[in-house]
N, C-alpha and C positions, 0 to 999 in steps of 0.2 A: 726670532725666525717669520713674523710677520712684517719687518720692514724689510725684509730680503727679497719677500717676494712680492712687496710693493714697489722695491727699486726696479725688481726683474719685470713687472708688468710694464713701470715707466717708460723701460728700456726697451721691449720689445714694441709698444706702441710708437715711440719715436723713431724705431728701423722700421715700421709699416708705415708710417707716413713718409720716411725718407724715401725706399722702395716705391709708394704711390707717383712722388712728384717726380723720379726718375722714370718711372714707365709712362707717367703723363705727356713727361717733355718729346720721349721718345715719340709716343702716339703721335704726336702733336706736329714732330719733325716729319716723320714720313707721311702724313696725311697731307701734308703743304706739299710735300716733294712730287706726292702721285698727283695733286692738283697741279701742278704749275708742268709737269709733265706731259698731260692732259691737254691743257691749252697748247702747248708749244706742238703738238701733235696736230691737234685740229689747225690752228695757224699754219704750219708748214702744208698742209694738207689741202688749204684752201689759196694760198700761195701757190702751190704748184698745180691746181686746177686753173687759176684764174680766177679763182673767188675772190671773197671777201667777207671778211668776221662782221662786219657792221650792213646791218639790216632792220629796217623800222617797222613795225605794224601799228598805226595808231588806233586800237583797238579800246582802250581805256583812259583816262586823264594821268595815269601813273607814266602815260609814253611820253608827254609832255614834260616841258619844265612851267610850273606852278597848274601844270594840271589843264589849262586852256589855251588859244591860241590865242594871239594879243591882236589886237585892232578889228575883233569880231565878237559880238556877244551873240550872237545869232547861229550855234554851231553845237552837233551833235556826234555823240560817238556810236556808231551801228554797223554792223554786219563785215566787224574789223577793220574799220574807216572809219578818219576824221571826215566831218562833211559839215561846210560852213556858207555862211552866204554874206556878202559884203561888195560893196561898190568901191572901196578903196583897199590899201594893203594891207596884207594880214602878215604876220609872223607865228612861225610856231615854232620853239623851242626844242629841240632833240635830245633825251636825256642817253648820255652817255656812261657804257658800264665800266670805259677805260678809256685813255687816251686814244684819241684818234692821230693815226699817221695822215697826214696833208702829203708827204712826200712820196709814202708808199701806195696812197689808194687818191690818186689828185681829182677824179671826177666823180660826179654824183649826180645820179641818174633818179629821177621823179617821175612818178607816175599817178596822172591826174586825169580827172573826166570833170564835162563842164554838163550840166545837167540841161541848160539853155543857153544858146550864143549871148553875146554882149554881156 
């Protein structure tokens, strides 16, 4: 009789694992579908209003490739912006969350200020 009970307990445990696996798979599919739907709605709303999903604020090192601009050692992040001093060319790598569609968004608008002329 004890062997029968242990076999039944093992069978119940296996059934519980199978149900859990199927439940987690169903949950993951539904969560991913909801995420894709939300992304599509956001992209369509932006496209319908002439907006763009691509905006960057250089508030910290995580907003740039390698965490710093190339060509300038004199830089800092302050007030939600990136500031640097250099007399030569400087390159800043933009971190992309997803693939950038240059066909749909062919223009890049930069907003920059200069503290002093020259």
